[in-house]
C-alpha positions, 0 to 999 in steps of 0.5 A: 331965040327958041329953036325952030322944028326942022327936019335936021338933026338937033345938032350937026357938028361938021369938021370942028376944031378948037385951038386955044392960044397961038403959035408955039403955045397954041394947044389943039383941043379938038381936031376935025370932029364931025357928028350929028345929035338927034332928039331923044338920044342919051349920048355919052361922051367918054375919054381920058382927061384932056381928051377934048370931051368937055370942049366938044360939050362947050361947043355944042352948047354954045359956051365956046365957038370952034376955031375951024368948022361949024356947030349948027343947031336946028339950022342956026350956025353958032360958029358965027353968032356974037356973044349976045346972040349965043347968050340968048341961045343958050338961055332958050335952048340948052340946059346945063348940069355940072359936077359940082351942082353950082347952086346959089347957096343964099337961094332956097331950092325953089328959088334956084329952079326959078332963077333961069325963068327970071332971066328969060321972063317968058312966064309971070312970077306966079307961073314960074313958081308953079313950074318950078314946083312941078319940076321939083316934083318931077325929080322927087324934091317937091317937099324940099322947095323951102330948104337951102342947098347946104342941107341937102345930100349931093344926090338931092343937089344934083336933082335940083340942078337938073330941075333948074336946067329944065326950067326953061324947057330946053330941047338940049340938056348937057351934063358935064361929069354929072355923077362924078361927085356922087356915090354909086347908088346916087349916081344911079338915080341921077343917070335914071332921071337923065335916061327918063328925060331922053325918053320924053324926047330931050337930047341928053349929052353927058361927059363922063368918066364912068365906064358902066354908065357910058355903056348903058347910054343909048350911044357912046362916043369915045374921043382920044387926043381931040379926035372921035375914035368910035361912035357906037349906038346900043341896040 
């Protein structure tokens, strides 16, 4: 289920709330969040731990659904999709990058990048391999294709994870603390790679605790106690 081109924002979140549990044990992680996200934006979502940053990321990526309100992606309302449709939506439209890389340790770098294409089956096996090598070249790791993740540095593993996230050419790339496990120099390299992807027209949404990197993104959303308290675009 690939997204169709529309004149709408890539993502429209309207009065979205998310509550975990029920009754006295219920926790309201998001409270009436409204925001639009457009192609080519590099959005940083910042806030303290427990503020609702990752919850918002999960809602716009179709990992979770709102308790109230709506999340609409290119005209598709994720709020009313069942898990099978959400799974197909995520596979075809969203790439995910996580703090701890989540690469398969028993697969080579090349095999890790090919894996999402094996699930989607839109390309022939030879075309999958060719695309994976192109993506590894894009992130500067072509020569590492035959290595296993454990032999790479943290920054190299994160770049492999980004290549894997791009495997099915998603319009949206969601990154949850992608530099949180990296030193400052390596974090800078990963940030510049994400910035270049936004310049190519992809929507990049990054959750981060890094104040310096958040300030350099083209747009910064600050969340506190489940609510957006500021939404600023950099000139």
